[in-house]
N, C-alpha and C positions, 0 to 999 in steps of 0.2 A: 814431898814437897812442891805441889803444879800450881802456874802462874796462868792466868788464864788471856787469852792476848781481848783483844778488843781491838774491833776496828778504831780507829777515829774521823769521826763527820767533821764537817766545815757546814756549820747552817750562815743563816742569812748573814748574822749578825757578828759573827765574825773574819766574814767575807767584806765586814762596811768598815771593819777595824783598821785594818790597815788605808785605805786612801784618808781616813779622819785621820788617822794620828800622823801623818804625811804631811796633808793640811795644813796641822794644829805647831807641826814643828819646822815644818814653812815660816810660817805666821814668827809663832818664835825669836827664827834666826830674825826673820828681816827684822820685828822691831830692836833686835839685840844690836846688829852687826851695821846693816843697813840702813836704815830708817834716820842714825845718827851722823853716818858720811856724809848719805845724801842731803841731809839738812844743811850740816857745814858749810858746805858745797856751794850746796841754793842760798845760804846766809840764814835759813830761819833761825826766832828763836829760843832759848833753852824752854823754855818754855811753851812754846809749842812742838814741840820734839817729843816733852812730857807726853805731853796730851796727847798726841799721837802717836804714841809706845805705847799707850795706853787702851786705845778705843786696838789696837794690833794686839795684845795679848788678850785683851778681853773676846777679841774673836777665834784667838788661837783656842781658846779654852771653848766653845764653842762647838767647836769643830769635830 
């Protein structure tokens, strides 16, 4: 039994996935943890906090 060693090539798409993943993760983390903490500190209403969270989550999905 012989196995073929194929070289691993990195395409342009593969190189662009990591920054997009990091940005999306950062935005999701911000919307789930940091946004509610800041909103409570500033005194924003819960409906405005939910709306801002939705905006950040949509941005995270696009990243």
